[in-house]
C-alpha positions in Angstrom: 16.2 -4.7 9.2 17.5 -8.0 9.2 20.1 -9.4 6.4 18.3 -10.5 3.9 16.0 -7.7 3.6 19.2 -5.3 3.6 20.5 -7.6 0.6 17.2 -7.3 -0.8 17.3 -3.2 -0.6 21.4 -3.6 -1.6 20.1 -5.6 -5.1 17.4 -3.3 -5.8 19.9 -0.3 -5.3 22.4 -1.5 -7.2 20.1 -3.0 -10.2 17.5 -0.7 -10.7 19.3 1.7 -13.0 19.6 -1.6 -15.2 15.8 -2.8 -14.9 15.1 0.7 -16.0 16.9 0.8 -19.3 16.2 -2.5 -20.2 13.1 -3.7 -18.7 11.1 -0.8 -17.8 9.3 0.2 -15.0 7.2 -2.8 -14.5 9.9 -4.9 -13.0 8.2 -7.8 -13.0 9.5 -11.4 -14.8 6.1 -13.4 -15.7 4.2 -11.0 -18.7 1.3 -11.8 -20.9 2.4 -14.5 -23.3 2.5 -13.4 -27.0 1.9 -9.5 -26.5 4.2 -7.4 -28.5 7.3 -6.1 -26.2 5.9 -2.7 -25.6 2.5 -3.7 -24.8 3.2 -6.5 -22.7 3.5 -4.3 -19.1 0.2 -2.6 -19.9 -1.5 -6.1 -20.8 0.4 -8.0 -18.0 -1.1 -5.2 -15.5 -5.0 -4.7 -17.0 -4.6 -8.5 -16.2 -3.9 -8.4 -12.6 -6.3 -5.7 -11.7 -8.9 -8.1 -13.1 -8.0 -10.9 -11.2 -7.5 -8.5 -8.1 -10.6 -7.4 -8.5 -9.2 -3.9 -8.4 -12.0 -1.4 -9.1 -12.5 2.7 -8.7 -12.5 3.9 -5.2 -10.7 1.4 -3.7 -7.6 1.9 -1.4 -4.6 -0.2 -2.0 -1.5 -1.5 -0.6 1.7 -2.2 -3.1 3.7 -3.8 -0.6 7.3 -4.2 -2.5 6.3 -1.7 -5.1 9.6 -1.2 -7.1 9.4 2.5 -8.9 5.6 2.5 -8.4 5.4 1.4 -12.2 2.1 -0.7 -11.6 0.6 1.9 -9.1 1.0 4.7 -11.6 -1.1 2.4 -14.1 -4.0 1.5 -11.8 -4.3 5.1 -10.7 -4.6 6.2 -13.7 -6.7 3.2 -14.7 -9.1 4.4 -11.8 -9.2 7.7 -10.9 -10.4 7.8 -7.7 -8.2 4.9 -6.9 -5.5 5.4 -3.6 -2.2 3.6 -3.2 0.7 3.1 -0.7 3.4 1.9 -2.4 6.4 0.7 -0.2 9.8 -0.4 -1.6 12.6 -0.9 0.9 15.0 0.4 -1.8 16.2 3.7 -1.7 17.2 4.0 -5.0 13.7 2.7 -5.6 12.0 5.0 -3.8 13.4 8.4 -5.5 13.0 6.8 -8.8 8.9 6.3 -8.0 8.7 9.8 -6.5 9.6 11.2 -9.9 7.1 9.0 -11.6 4.5 10.1 -9.2 4.8 13.6 -9.8 5.6 13.6 -13.8 1.9 11.2 -14.0 0.6 13.4 -12.0 -1.0 11.7 -9.5 0.8 12.4 -6.1 -2.3 13.2 -4.4 -3.5 9.8 -4.9 -0.1 7.7 -4.6 1.8 7.5 -0.9 5.3 6.4 -1.5 6.8 4.9 1.7 10.7 4.0 2.1 11.0 1.1 4.6 10.1 -2.4 5.4 6.9 -4.2 4.1 6.9 -6.4 7.2 6.7 -3.3 9.5 3.9 -1.4 8.1 1.1 -0.8 11.2 -1.8 0.4 9.0 -5.2 -1.9 10.8 -7.8 -2.4 8.5 -7.9 0.6 6.1 -7.1 -1.5 2.6 -9.5 -2.8 0.1 -6.4 -4.8 -1.8 -3.2 -5.3 -0.4 -1.1 -6.2 -3.6 2.6 -8.6 -3.8 3.5 -8.8 -7.5 6.4 -10.7 -7.5 7.9 -9.7 -4.3 6.6 -11.9 -1.0 9.7 -13.7 -2.2 11.9 -11.3 -1.1 10.8 -12.0 2.6 12.9 -13.7 4.8 9.2 -14.4 7.3 6.3 -14.1 5.5 3.9 -15.4 8.1 5.3 -12.1 9.4 4.3 -10.8 6.4 0.7 -12.7 5.6 -0.1 -11.2 8.9 0.9 -7.7 8.3 -1.6 -8.0 5.4 -4.4 -9.6 7.4 -4.2 -6.7 10.0 -4.0 -3.7 7.4 -6.8 -5.2 5.1 -10.6 -4.2 5.7 -13.2 -6.8 6.6 -14.3 -8.9 3.6 -10.3 -7.0 1.9 -8.4 -9.2 -0.9 -5.1 -10.0 -0.7 -3.7 -11.0 -4.4 -0.4 -12.3 -4.7 1.7 -12.9 -8.1 5.1 -15.1 -7.7 7.7 -17.1 -8.6 6.7 -20.7 -6.8 8.1 -23.8 -6.3 6.2 -26.7 -8.3 7.9 -29.8 -5.9 8.5 -30.4 -2.3 11.4 -28.1 -1.0 12.7 -31.5 1.0 12.8 -33.4 -2.4 14.3 -31.6 -4.9 17.1 -33.0 -6.9 20.8 -31.7 -6.4 20.3 -30.3 -10.2 17.1 -28.3 -8.8 18.2 -27.5 -5.7 21.7 -25.9 -7.3 19.2 -24.1 -9.5 17.5 -23.3 -7.0 20.1 -21.8 -4.9 21.7 -20.1 -7.9 18.4 -18.1 -9.2 17.9 -17.0 -5.5 21.1 -15.6 -5.1 20.2 -14.3 -8.6 17.3 -12.0 -7.5 17.4 -11.9 -3.7 15.2 -14.1 -3.4 13.9 -16.6 -1.3 11.3 -19.2 -3.4 8.5 -21.0 -1.6 6.0 -23.9 -2.4 2.5 -23.2 -3.3 1.8 -25.5 -1.1 3.3 -23.8 2.1 1.4 -20.2 1.7 -2.0 -21.9 1.4 -1.1 -23.3 5.2 0.5 -20.2 5.9 -2.3 -17.7 4.8 -5.3 -20.2 6.6 -3.2 -19.7 9.9 -3.0 -15.8 10.0 -6.6 -16.0 9.1 -7.2 -15.3 5.9 -10.2 -17.9 4.0 -11.4 -18.2 0.4 -7.9 -18.9 -0.6 -7.6 -20.0 -4.3 -4.3 -20.9 -5.7 -3.6 -21.3 -9.9 -0.6 -21.3 -12.2 -0.1 -18.5 -14.7 0.8 -20.1 -17.7 0.3 -20.1 -20.5 -1.1 -16.7 -20.0 2.1 -15.3 -18.7 5.5 -16.3 -19.2 8.6 -15.1 -18.9 9.7 -14.8 -22.8 9.9 -10.9 -22.3 12.2 -10.9 -19.4 14.8 -13.2 -21.4 14.2 -10.8 -24.1 15.7 -7.6 -22.0 18.6 -9.7 -21.0 20.2 -8.7 -24.7 20.3 -5.7 -27.1 21.8 -6.5 -30.6 22.2 -10.2 -29.6 24.5 -9.2 -26.6 24.2 -9.8 -23.3 23.4 -6.2 -21.9 24.2 -4.5 -18.3 20.6 -6.1 -17.2 21.7 -9.8 -18.8 24.6 -9.7 -17.6 23.8 -9.6 -14.3 20.8 -12.1 -14.4 22.1 -14.6 -17.5 22.3 -17.9 -15.7 21.1 -21.1 -17.5 18.4 -22.6 -14.9 17.4 -25.8 -16.5 16.5 -28.0 -13.7 14.5 -25.0 -11.5 11.4 -26.0 -9.9 9.7 -23.4 -10.1 6.5 -21.1 -11.9 4.4 -18.0 -11.7 1.2 -18.9 -9.7 -1.2 -16.1 -8.8 -3.0 -16.7 -4.7 -5.6 -14.7 -3.6 -7.5 -14.8 -0.4 -10.2 -13.0 1.6 -10.3 -11.9 5.1 
């Protein structure tokens, strides 16, 4: 495990209890715009299911699965779907196991504790999902190569993530400062929407499509989760920073093997 991935594991080991208490079991920053607080995660996962083309009978890899909130939801939505869910955090892994068993889907979700770069599955998945997780990687080409290898011919890679909206070499000092703060807060390595297309092509993917997720999704719910009764809670104290010059937004990418 390299230093970046060790940092990611430590971040989630420490922060996951705060996520579970104040955010819920879908650990994502972008959710459906205008959705009621309690139903926003479900509506967001329904959106992802449509956009990624999830369907009953598929074998799915959820790479960077958190505590398996999305995996459990998809397994309930599609009764014949099988899911392999991978997290690098021991704390998340234990929480995921509990959720899987309580949901009664332990025969169809296999939770794995490990580094998603190191998976050795060959040609077995219909879909590979990175739901706000690929930005934790320090070696995205290796990550995309893993995904390409793991997919069946014709299988789809689906990425939902925060990405740079400007050339990383052309940021202002204020933008660079906010980006550095954001990456430090979330153990992230925010990448460019333009760069990811070139990286996927180099790995052999085709039919690459990228589109912004606003105004359908926004981060209003995540901001709301940082406060309880108007005061910063534990989740907020860990993550509350004003980043007015952050040169990033949420996008989705799909690509076919």
